[in-house]
C-alpha positions in Angstrom: -18.1 -33.4 21.4 -20.5 -30.9 19.6 -19.4 -30.9 16.1 -19.2 -27.6 13.8 -22.4 -28.2 10.5 -21.7 -26.8 8.0 -18.7 -28.6 7.5 -15.7 -26.3 6.6 -13.3 -27.7 4.6 -9.8 -25.6 5.1 -11.2 -24.4 8.2 -10.5 -28.4 9.3 -7.4 -28.5 6.5 -5.9 -26.1 8.8 -6.6 -27.6 12.1 -5.1 -30.6 10.7 -1.6 -28.4 10.0 -1.2 -27.0 13.2 -2.4 -30.6 14.5 0.1 -32.8 12.6 3.3 -29.7 12.5 3.1 -29.5 16.7 3.0 -34.0 17.4 3.6 -35.2 13.4 1.7 -37.9 11.7 2.3 -41.3 14.1 1.6 -39.6 17.7 -1.2 -37.7 16.2 -4.6 -40.3 16.5 -8.0 -40.3 15.1 -9.7 -38.7 18.3 -7.1 -36.0 18.0 -8.4 -35.0 15.0 -12.1 -35.3 15.5 -11.2 -33.1 18.2 -9.1 -30.5 16.4 -11.2 -30.4 13.9 -15.1 -31.1 14.3 -15.7 -33.7 13.1 -16.6 -37.1 14.0 -13.8 -40.0 11.7 -16.9 -40.9 8.8 -16.6 -37.0 8.4 -12.6 -37.5 8.2 -12.7 -40.2 6.1 -15.1 -38.7 3.7 -13.8 -35.3 3.3 -10.4 -36.8 2.9 -10.9 -40.5 2.6 -6.9 -41.7 4.9 -5.1 -39.9 7.7 -2.0 -40.3 5.0 -4.2 -38.5 2.8 -4.6 -35.6 5.0 -1.1 -35.5 6.7 -0.4 -35.1 3.0 -2.5 -32.0 2.0 -1.8 -30.7 5.7 2.1 -30.3 4.5 0.8 -29.7 1.1 -1.3 -26.8 2.7 2.2 -25.2 4.6 4.4 -25.0 2.1 1.6 -22.9 0.2 1.3 -20.7 3.2 5.0 -20.6 3.3 5.4 -20.3 -0.4 3.0 -17.3 -0.7 5.0 -15.2 2.8 7.8 -15.7 1.4 6.5 -14.5 -2.0 5.1 -11.8 0.0 8.4 -10.6 1.8 11.3 -11.2 -0.2 11.0 -11.6 -3.0 8.6 -9.2 -3.6 9.9 -6.6 -1.6 11.6 -3.3 -2.0 14.6 -5.3 -0.4 14.5 -8.5 -0.1 17.8 -8.7 1.9 15.6 -6.5 5.1 13.1 -9.4 3.9 15.1 -12.4 4.8 16.8 -10.4 7.9 13.2 -9.4 9.2 12.4 -13.5 8.6 15.7 -14.1 11.5 14.0 -11.6 13.9 10.9 -12.6 14.0 12.2 -15.8 15.2 12.6 -14.4 18.7 9.3 -13.8 19.1 7.9 -16.0 21.3 4.0 -16.1 19.1 5.5 -15.8 16.1 5.0 -19.5 14.0 8.2 -18.7 12.4 9.9 -19.7 15.5 8.4 -23.3 15.3 10.5 -25.9 13.8 10.0 -26.5 10.1 6.8 -29.1 9.3 8.6 -30.4 6.4 11.9 -31.0 8.3 10.1 -33.1 10.5 8.0 -34.9 8.3 11.1 -36.4 6.9 12.8 -37.0 10.2 10.2 -38.6 11.5 8.9 -40.0 7.9 8.8 -44.3 8.5 8.1 -47.4 6.1 4.0 -46.2 5.8 5.1 -42.3 5.4 7.7 -42.6 2.8 6.2 -41.6 0.3 4.5 -38.4 1.1 7.9 -37.5 3.0 9.8 -37.7 -0.4 6.8 -35.5 -1.6 8.1 -33.1 1.9 11.8 -33.9 0.9 10.7 -31.5 -2.8 8.5 -28.8 -1.1 11.6 -28.2 1.2 13.8 -27.8 -2.1 11.9 -26.1 -3.9 12.1 -23.8 -0.3 15.6 -23.6 -0.2 14.7 -22.6 -4.0 12.9 -19.4 -3.3 15.5 -18.6 -0.7 18.9 -18.6 -3.5 16.3 -16.2 -5.3 15.9 -14.0 -2.7 19.6 -13.7 -1.9 19.8 -13.6 -5.7 17.6 -10.5 -6.4 19.5 -8.6 -3.5 22.6 -8.8 -5.6 20.8 -8.1 -8.7 19.0 -5.0 -6.4 22.5 -3.7 -5.9 22.1 -4.9 -1.5 25.2 -8.1 -2.1 28.1 -7.7 -3.3 28.4 -8.5 -7.4 31.0 -12.0 -5.8 28.1 -12.4 -3.0 27.3 -16.4 -3.9 23.8 -16.8 -3.6 23.6 -20.6 -3.3 25.9 -20.2 -0.9 24.3 -17.5 1.5 21.0 -19.7 1.3 22.4 -23.2 3.1 24.0 -20.9 4.9 20.9 -19.3 5.9 18.8 -21.7 6.3 21.4 -23.8 8.2 20.8 -20.5 11.1 17.2 -20.3 10.7 17.1 -23.8 11.5 19.2 -23.9 14.7 18.1 -21.0 15.5 14.0 -22.5 15.7 15.8 -26.1 17.4 17.3 -23.9 20.2 13.8 -21.6 21.2 12.6 -25.4 21.0 15.5 -26.6 23.8 13.5 -23.7 25.4 17.1 -21.7 25.7 17.1 -18.5 28.4 14.9 -15.6 27.0 17.8 -12.8 26.5 20.5 -14.6 25.7 18.6 -16.4 23.1 17.1 -13.5 21.7 20.5 -11.8 21.8 21.7 -15.0 19.5 19.1 -14.0 17.1 20.6 -10.2 16.7 23.6 -11.3 16.7 22.5 -13.8 13.3 20.0 -11.1 12.0 23.1 -8.2 12.4 25.7 -11.5 10.3 23.2 -10.8 7.6 22.8 -6.8 7.7 26.2 -6.2 6.9 26.3 -8.6 3.9 26.2 -4.9 2.0 29.1 -4.1 3.0 31.0 -7.5 3.4 30.6 -10.5 1.0 30.4 -14.5 1.6 33.4 -14.5 3.3 32.2 -12.2 6.6 29.6 -15.2 7.7 31.2 -16.6 10.4 
């Protein structure tokens, strides 16, 4: 096996992120990391100290990537609601990253005693992501995209539930057309919030 030189920390961390995201912490071996990062085990430990620390860094990078994308597509957009709707529609695209289950949720669900501390960090990251969703709906309300009596926290909670459900359905191998219809139906429910209040979501 050949290894790329010089060592590129950003590229190595990104490779680790996608490997851990796909397989989880326990199912990812040092050999797997060697192959993905194009580094020998000694170099991996020298650069990242431990597999656990590399996993924690990968979760941090995942959170930061997600945060940056959400800020750009929703919080900084002229239409936050359109940004939120567009995120849902992306789940129907087979090659889109949003189709994958959230790495942070997987970290919490699959946590064991040796990753409990890291899972706690992932839980905090996820909480911050949900807070961003609340901000997105709050901004949409402030801009007049939502009715004044809309509840951003309740909407964000429902939005999170809808997105997670669609991601799980995608991983279960749902029929392509049926799944596309499900995604579109969900997206349109949020589009209709411009003329309906929270009771319109069902």
